[in-house]
Each structure stands twice: as C-alpha cells, then as structure tokens.
C-alpha positions as CSV (number, residue, x, y, z in Angstrom):
1,M,62.7,-31.9,-66.0
2,F,66.6,-31.7,-66.6
3,I,69.2,-30.1,-64.1
4,T,70.7,-27.4,-65.7
5,P,73.5,-24.8,-63.9
6,E,70.6,-21.8,-64.5
7,L,68.0,-23.8,-62.9
8,I,70.5,-24.6,-59.6
9,I,71.0,-21.0,-59.5
10,Q,67.1,-20.4,-60.0
11,F,66.4,-22.7,-56.7
12,G,69.5,-20.9,-54.9
13,L,67.9,-17.4,-55.4
14,I,64.4,-19.1,-53.9
15,A,65.9,-21.0,-51.2
16,F,67.4,-17.3,-50.4
17,R,64.8,-15.4,-50.2
18,M,62.7,-18.4,-48.5
19,G,65.4,-18.6,-45.9
20,G,65.3,-14.6,-45.1
21,L,61.2,-14.7,-44.7
22,I,61.9,-18.1,-42.2
23,L,64.7,-16.1,-40.3
24,T,62.3,-12.8,-39.4
25,A,58.9,-14.1,-40.0
26,P,56.7,-15.0,-36.8
27,L,56.2,-18.3,-35.6
28,F,58.7,-19.8,-38.1
29,N,61.8,-17.7,-36.5
30,R,60.7,-19.5,-32.6
31,R,64.1,-20.8,-31.1
32,D,61.9,-24.5,-30.0
33,L,61.5,-25.0,-33.7
34,M,64.0,-27.3,-35.0
35,M,66.3,-26.3,-37.3
36,M,66.1,-29.4,-39.4
37,S,62.4,-28.6,-39.8
38,K,63.2,-25.0,-41.2
39,V,65.9,-26.3,-43.8
40,S,63.1,-28.9,-44.7
41,L,60.5,-26.2,-44.7
42,I,63.0,-24.0,-47.3
43,F,63.8,-26.7,-49.5
44,W,60.1,-28.3,-50.4
45,V,59.1,-24.9,-50.8
46,S,61.2,-23.3,-52.5
47,F,61.3,-27.2,-54.7
48,L,57.8,-26.3,-55.6
49,L,58.0,-22.6,-56.5
50,L,60.6,-23.7,-58.9
51,F,57.6,-24.8,-61.4
52,I,55.9,-21.4,-60.9
53,V,58.4,-18.7,-60.3
54,P,59.9,-17.5,-63.9
55,S,63.4,-17.9,-64.7
56,P,65.8,-15.0,-63.8
57,R,65.3,-12.2,-67.2
58,H,69.2,-11.8,-67.2
59,S,72.3,-14.5,-66.5
60,F,75.2,-14.2,-64.2
61,D,78.5,-13.5,-66.1
62,D,80.6,-13.0,-62.5
63,G,80.4,-14.3,-59.2
64,L,80.2,-10.9,-57.8
65,S,76.6,-10.1,-59.6
66,L,75.6,-13.5,-58.6
67,L,76.8,-12.8,-54.5
68,L,75.0,-9.6,-54.8
69,A,71.8,-11.3,-56.2
70,T,71.8,-13.7,-53.4
71,L,72.0,-10.8,-50.8
72,T,69.1,-9.2,-52.3
73,E,66.9,-12.0,-52.3
74,F,67.6,-12.8,-48.9
75,L,67.2,-9.1,-47.8
76,I,63.9,-8.9,-49.6
77,G,62.5,-11.9,-47.4
78,A,64.0,-10.9,-44.2
79,M,62.1,-7.7,-45.1
80,M,59.0,-9.2,-45.4
81,G,59.0,-11.0,-42.3
82,F,60.3,-8.3,-40.0
83,V,57.1,-6.6,-41.3
84,C,54.9,-9.8,-40.5
85,D,56.7,-9.6,-37.0
86,F,55.4,-6.4,-36.1
87,L,52.2,-8.0,-35.2
88,L,53.9,-10.3,-31.9
89,T,56.4,-7.5,-31.5
90,S,53.9,-4.8,-30.7
91,M,51.7,-7.4,-28.2
92,E,54.9,-7.9,-26.7
93,F,55.7,-4.3,-26.5
94,A,52.3,-3.7,-24.9
95,G,53.3,-6.1,-22.3
96,N,56.2,-4.9,-21.2
97,L,54.4,-1.2,-21.0
98,M,51.6,-3.4,-18.7
99,D,54.2,-5.2,-16.8
100,S,56.4,-2.3,-15.8
101,Q,53.5,0.3,-14.4
102,G,51.5,-2.8,-13.1
103,G,54.5,-3.7,-11.1
104,L,55.2,-7.2,-12.7
105,S,58.9,-6.8,-14.5
106,V,60.5,-8.9,-11.3
107,A,58.3,-12.0,-12.0
108,A,60.3,-12.4,-15.5
109,T,61.3,-16.1,-16.5
110,L,62.9,-17.3,-19.6
111,D,60.7,-17.6,-23.1
112,P,62.2,-20.6,-24.4
113,T,60.8,-19.1,-27.8
114,S,63.1,-16.0,-27.8
115,G,65.6,-17.0,-25.4
116,R,64.8,-13.8,-23.5
117,S,63.4,-13.2,-20.3
118,M,60.0,-11.8,-20.3
119,A,57.7,-10.8,-17.7
120,L,53.9,-12.2,-17.2
121,L,51.5,-10.0,-18.9
122,S,54.1,-9.6,-22.2
123,L,54.7,-13.2,-22.0
124,V,50.7,-14.0,-21.5
125,L,50.1,-11.6,-24.6
126,K,52.6,-12.8,-27.0
127,N,51.3,-16.4,-26.6
128,T,48.2,-15.5,-27.0
129,A,48.7,-13.4,-30.3
130,T,50.8,-17.0,-31.7
131,M,47.7,-18.4,-31.1
132,M,45.2,-16.4,-32.8
133,F,47.8,-15.6,-35.4
134,L,47.7,-19.8,-36.2
135,C,43.5,-19.3,-36.1
136,L,43.5,-16.8,-38.4
137,D,46.0,-18.5,-40.6
138,G,48.6,-16.4,-40.3
139,H,51.1,-19.0,-41.4
140,H,49.1,-19.4,-44.4
141,F,49.3,-15.8,-44.7
142,V,52.9,-15.7,-44.9
143,L,53.7,-18.1,-47.6
144,S,50.9,-16.5,-49.8
145,A,52.8,-13.2,-49.5
146,L,55.8,-15.0,-50.8
147,L,53.9,-16.5,-53.5
148,Q,52.8,-12.8,-54.2
149,S,55.9,-11.2,-53.8
150,Y,57.4,-13.0,-56.7
151,Q,54.8,-11.5,-59.3
152,L,55.8,-8.1,-58.1
153,I,59.5,-8.7,-57.5
154,P,60.6,-11.1,-59.7
155,V,63.7,-13.6,-59.4
156,A,67.2,-11.4,-59.3
157,S,65.7,-8.5,-60.4
158,H,66.1,-5.0,-59.3
159,V,64.8,-3.7,-56.2
160,N,65.1,-0.2,-54.4
161,I,66.3,-1.1,-50.7
162,A,66.3,2.4,-49.7
163,K,62.5,2.9,-49.9
164,G,61.7,-0.2,-48.6
165,S,64.1,-0.1,-45.6
166,Y,63.2,3.7,-45.3
167,Y,59.0,2.7,-44.9
168,I,60.1,-0.3,-42.2
169,V,61.7,2.7,-40.2
170,T,58.8,4.4,-40.2
171,L,56.4,1.6,-39.2
172,G,58.3,1.8,-35.7
173,T,56.0,4.7,-35.3
174,H,52.8,2.4,-35.6
175,L,54.3,-0.1,-33.3
176,F,54.4,2.0,-30.6
177,S,51.2,3.8,-31.2
178,M,49.3,0.7,-31.3
179,A,51.4,-1.0,-28.2
180,L,49.8,2.3,-26.3
181,L,46.5,1.4,-27.5
182,I,46.5,-1.9,-26.5
183,S,47.8,-1.0,-22.7
184,A,46.3,2.0,-22.3
185,P,43.2,0.6,-20.0
186,I,46.0,-0.5,-17.5
187,L,48.2,2.6,-17.8
188,L,45.3,4.4,-16.8
189,V,44.0,2.4,-14.5
190,I,47.1,2.6,-12.4
191,F,48.0,6.3,-12.8
192,L,44.6,6.5,-10.9
193,V,45.7,4.2,-8.2
194,D,49.5,6.1,-8.5
195,L,46.9,9.4,-7.7
196,G,45.0,7.5,-5.4
197,F,48.1,6.9,-3.0
198,G,49.7,10.1,-3.6
199,L,46.4,11.8,-2.2
200,M,46.8,9.3,0.8
201,N,50.2,10.4,1.4
202,K,49.3,13.7,1.7
203,V,46.4,12.7,4.5
204,A,48.1,10.2,5.9
205,Q,51.9,10.5,6.1
206,Q,52.5,7.3,8.1
207,I,50.9,5.1,6.0
208,N,53.9,3.1,3.6
209,V,52.5,3.7,0.6
210,F,54.9,2.5,-1.8
211,Q,54.8,-1.3,0.3
212,L,50.8,-1.1,-0.9
213,G,51.3,0.3,-4.0
214,S,53.6,-3.1,-4.3
215,Q,50.9,-5.2,-3.3
216,I,47.8,-3.6,-5.0
217,K,49.4,-2.8,-8.3
218,P,50.1,-6.0,-9.4
219,L,46.3,-7.2,-8.5
220,V,44.8,-4.2,-10.2
221,A,46.7,-4.9,-13.6
222,I,45.7,-8.5,-13.5
223,I,41.9,-7.5,-12.7
224,I,42.3,-5.0,-16.1
225,F,44.2,-7.3,-17.9
226,L,41.4,-10.0,-17.6
227,A,38.9,-7.5,-18.1
228,S,40.2,-6.6,-21.4
229,V,41.2,-10.1,-23.0
230,P,37.8,-10.7,-25.1
231,S,38.5,-7.5,-26.9
232,L,41.9,-8.8,-27.9
233,S,41.0,-11.3,-30.8
234,V,39.2,-7.9,-32.4
235,T,42.7,-6.3,-31.8
236,I,44.6,-9.1,-33.0
237,S,42.2,-9.1,-36.5
238,Q,42.6,-5.6,-37.1
239,L,46.2,-5.9,-36.6
240,M,46.7,-8.3,-38.9
241,E,45.0,-6.9,-41.6
242,T,47.0,-3.7,-41.0
243,T,50.1,-6.2,-41.3
244,A,49.2,-7.2,-44.7
245,Q,48.4,-3.6,-46.0
246,H,52.5,-3.0,-44.4
247,V,53.1,-5.7,-46.2
248,S,52.0,-5.1,-49.9
249,Q,53.2,-1.4,-49.3
250,T,57.1,-2.6,-48.8
251,L,56.9,-4.7,-51.5
252,Y,55.6,-2.2,-53.8
253,L,58.2,0.5,-52.6
254,L,61.4,-2.2,-53.4
255,S,59.5,-2.9,-56.8
256,R,59.6,0.6,-57.5
C-alpha cells in the first residue's frame, strides 16, 4: 500500500467526519474521557475505514474546495452525533422537570461528565440512560451509523445541509414531548399535592403550607420516581429505536 497525497486527503476527510461524531455523540463526548483516547479512537477507526470507504469521486484543484469538503465532513459527523445525543438529552430534560417540580433543584451537584451542575433526579436519569446505552450496545450503533453514512453520503460528496438542519430543529418538539411523557407521573402527583395544600390553606390558614410543602414534595417525588424505575428500561429501548430512525432520516435528507 503506497501512501499518496490522495490517500492522505481521503484519510483526513474520514477523520474529520469521525471527529465531528465523537465531539457530539453520547458517551464519546464525555469530558472525563481522556482526549488522547478520543484522538486514538478517531485515528484507528479512520485508518480501518480507509480500506472500506471508496475514494472521492473528484479531485481537489485548490485549497478552498478541500476546506469546504473538510467542513462538510465535520458537519455530517456532528449532526449525526447530535441526533444520537437526543436520547440522553431528553432524559436529562425530564429529570430537570422532575427536580423543579419536586423541589430538588436546590440539591444540585457538579456533573464531571459535562462540567455543569445538575440536580438529583436529572443526574440519576442521565447516568441510568448512559448505562442502558452501553447495555444495549449504543456505542456499537454509533459506529455502525458512521459506517452506513458512507454508503448514503460518500466522501467529499455534495450534501443538502439545509434539509438536514431543518429536520434536526424539528426534532426539538419530539425531545420536549418525550421528556414530558417521562416526567408525567411526578408532575401529576406533585400537582395533586399542591392542590391539596391549596385546599388545606383555605381550610386552616394558620398552617404554613409553604414550609410543609418543601418537606413533603421532595419525598413524594423520590417515591414516585422509584416506583417508575422499572419502566425506564422499556422507555430507553423505545428511545433508542426512535433515535436510530431519526439518524437514518437525517442521513437520507443530507444525501438528497
């Protein structure tokens, strides 16, 4: 195997798409994962794909066309990883809804994986979704989606960024709806608790319902959350299937 300038360019384009995916994909974008391990993964996976991915269909006459092709490859990988990350994002957003309604937002702690402060239930949901993502071979799904992307979108081919970006924006509504469905049990029970405290305040105004609610609502939220834990595996499995469909649709729109 002779190393030619065309081969080096092809390797670089593959590595940039892989880099965009690693930057945004779940589990791979963790801050506690060493940067050298990410660089090594990008290098060796790109090297293996070099023997599978076909060469670019056209040559690069100037540096501007090569720069545009590099940015396009990086955007393709970043958009794929961003769609895959909807799984953990929806779970984290559901946890934020639970924490804000259950009065657990004050118990925030630093999440080393993202570098942000997160409350109790959102951190538990995120870690649970991450473990389920590993148990369901989600990391293999991300790498297989990268390989399949070269079948729909070859290296240095023209892509429709506008359609793909618009589709990703529309997925925001799906993210909010899934987060609302996951947090619905706690939201409903906390609403009933607040309604009961409101009626109690009308009947016995000498009772400090605000202080009483700050003590009861977190306990009720944790009990309802523990009761809904067995159904999380089914929910996360359905989310992974939906995520796979969204990734396929995004690649299809990019290739149009």
